[in-house]
C-alpha positions in Angstrom: 1.6 43.1 26.3 3.8 40.0 27.0 1.3 37.9 24.9 1.6 40.3 22.0 5.4 40.1 22.2 5.3 36.3 22.1 2.8 36.3 19.2 5.4 38.2 17.1 7.9 35.4 17.8 5.6 32.9 16.2 6.7 34.4 12.9 10.4 33.7 13.6 10.7 30.4 11.9 9.7 28.5 8.7 7.8 25.2 8.7 6.1 23.5 5.7 3.9 20.5 5.1 2.8 18.7 2.0 0.4 15.8 1.3 1.8 13.2 -1.1 -0.1 10.3 -2.6 1.7 7.8 -0.3 2.3 10.0 2.8 2.8 13.4 4.4 6.0 15.4 4.5 6.8 17.9 7.3 9.9 20.2 7.4 11.2 22.9 9.6 14.3 25.0 10.0 16.6 24.7 13.0 17.1 28.3 14.2 15.5 29.6 17.4 15.2 33.4 17.6 14.2 35.9 20.3 13.6 39.1 18.3 16.8 39.7 16.3 18.9 37.5 18.6 19.7 33.9 17.5 19.0 32.0 20.8 20.0 28.5 19.4 21.2 27.3 16.0 20.3 23.7 16.3 16.7 23.4 17.7 14.4 20.5 16.8 11.1 21.9 15.6 9.8 18.6 14.3 8.4 16.1 16.8 6.5 12.8 16.7 3.3 11.9 18.6 3.7 8.4 17.4 5.6 6.7 14.5 3.0 7.9 11.9 1.9 11.3 13.3 4.2 14.3 13.6 4.0 18.0 14.4 6.1 21.0 13.5 6.4 23.6 16.3 6.7 27.4 16.6 6.1 29.7 19.5 6.6 29.6 23.3 8.8 26.6 24.2 6.9 26.0 27.5 3.5 26.0 25.8 4.8 23.7 23.0 6.2 21.2 25.6 2.9 21.0 27.4 0.9 20.5 24.2 3.3 18.0 22.8 3.3 15.8 25.9 -0.4 16.1 26.4 -1.1 14.9 22.8 1.5 12.1 23.1 0.0 10.9 26.4 -3.5 11.1 25.1 -2.6 9.0 22.1 -0.9 6.3 24.1 -3.6 6.3 26.9 -6.3 5.7 24.3 -4.1 2.9 22.8 -3.5 1.2 26.2 -7.0 1.6 27.5 -8.5 -0.1 24.4 -10.1 2.9 22.9 -8.1 2.2 19.8 -5.5 4.4 18.0 -6.5 8.1 17.7 -6.7 9.4 14.2 -4.8 12.4 12.9 -8.1 14.3 12.6 -9.0 13.3 16.1 -5.8 14.7 17.6 -6.1 17.9 15.5 -9.7 18.4 16.7 -8.6 17.8 20.3 -5.8 20.4 20.0 -8.1 22.9 18.3 -10.5 22.6 21.2 -7.7 23.1 23.7 -6.4 26.2 21.9 -9.9 27.7 21.3 -10.9 27.4 25.0 -7.8 29.2 26.3 -8.3 32.6 24.6 -7.8 34.7 27.8 -4.5 32.9 28.6 -3.6 31.5 25.1 -1.0 28.9 24.3 1.3 30.9 22.0 1.9 28.3 19.4 1.6 27.6 15.6 1.5 24.0 14.8 1.4 21.8 11.6 0.1 18.3 12.3 0.6 15.6 9.7 0.3 11.9 9.6 -1.1 8.7 8.1 -4.1 6.8 9.5 -6.2 5.5 6.7 -4.8 8.2 4.4 -2.3 11.0 4.5 -3.6 14.1 6.3 -2.3 17.5 7.1 -3.7 20.2 9.5 -2.6 23.8 10.2 -3.5 25.1 13.7 -2.9 28.5 15.2 -3.0 29.8 18.8 -6.7 30.7 18.6 -7.7 27.2 17.7 -8.3 27.8 14.0 -7.7 24.4 12.3 -7.7 23.8 8.5 -7.0 20.7 6.5 -4.4 21.4 3.8 -2.8 19.9 0.8 0.3 22.1 1.3 1.1 24.9 3.7 3.9 27.1 5.0 4.0 29.0 8.3 6.3 31.6 9.9 8.4 34.6 8.8 9.8 32.7 5.8 6.5 31.4 4.6 6.0 33.9 1.7 9.3 32.6 0.2 8.6 28.9 1.1 5.0 29.1 -0.3 6.3 30.3 -3.6 8.3 27.1 -4.0 5.4 25.0 -2.9 3.0 26.7 -5.3 5.4 26.2 -8.2 6.1 22.5 -7.6 3.1 20.9 -5.8 1.1 18.2 -7.6 -1.5 15.8 -6.3 0.4 12.8 -7.7 3.7 13.6 -5.8 5.4 10.7 -4.1 6.6 11.3 -0.5 10.2 11.2 -1.7 9.5 14.0 -4.3 7.6 16.0 -1.6 10.6 15.7 0.7 12.8 17.4 -1.9 10.3 20.2 -2.5 9.9 20.7 1.3 13.6 21.0 1.8 14.0 23.4 -1.1 11.1 25.5 0.3 12.7 25.9 3.7 16.2 26.4 2.3 14.9 29.2 0.1 13.5 30.9 3.2 16.9 30.5 4.9 18.5 32.5 2.1 16.0 35.4 2.4 14.6 35.4 5.9 16.9 36.4 8.8 14.7 34.6 11.4 15.1 31.2 9.5 18.4 29.5 9.6 21.1 26.8 10.0 19.4 23.9 8.1 16.3 21.8 7.6 14.9 18.7 9.2 12.5 17.1 6.7 10.4 13.9 7.4 8.2 11.7 5.3 5.4 10.0 7.3 3.7 6.9 5.7 1.6 4.0 6.8 4.7 2.2 8.0 6.2 5.0 10.0 8.5 7.9 9.4 12.0 8.6 7.9 13.7 11.9 8.3 16.9 13.6 7.0 18.7 16.8 7.6 19.6 19.2 4.8 22.0 22.2 4.9 22.9 24.9 2.4 26.0 24.3 0.4 28.8 26.8 0.7 28.5 29.6 -1.8 24.7 29.3 -2.2 
């Protein structure tokens, strides 16, 4: 019963990802909710495994913390031990295996993983370990609104800067219409040289 309750909370956010021709863009709102209660207005839901691999997070905070540090430690261990840098696909596959083998005591998470190794890549992973590679994707309670913006504006030849604007607009649109999504947006472009992020907030009267 507790797990079912937590799974419902996965919907209480909005995150988006887009693949551009020169990078990947990730974005997430800043509101943390517990049911209809706003638990925190300035949560960071976008984290970095390394300079050119990031994840958006939704779900149980404890589960997300464990997974984030496990992925980060694995990446740096492989680098230090001489195994070479782990690819985005390699990390996504590792996470999918972790999630799929913990069905009886699942990690209650919904994660977008995006990054640049030899090319920009974006993966959508749910708490059962389902993993799909995407060109663009939205998750959470505001995803129907956000996906409409992505569908209308996505092109294969987008630059990362153009994709940042679309991602921000998608999440801001969800903020206007979804009570579980709020405060503002952290949006990041991840390229071969690293990541750059910005924060965007609704203007008064919008």
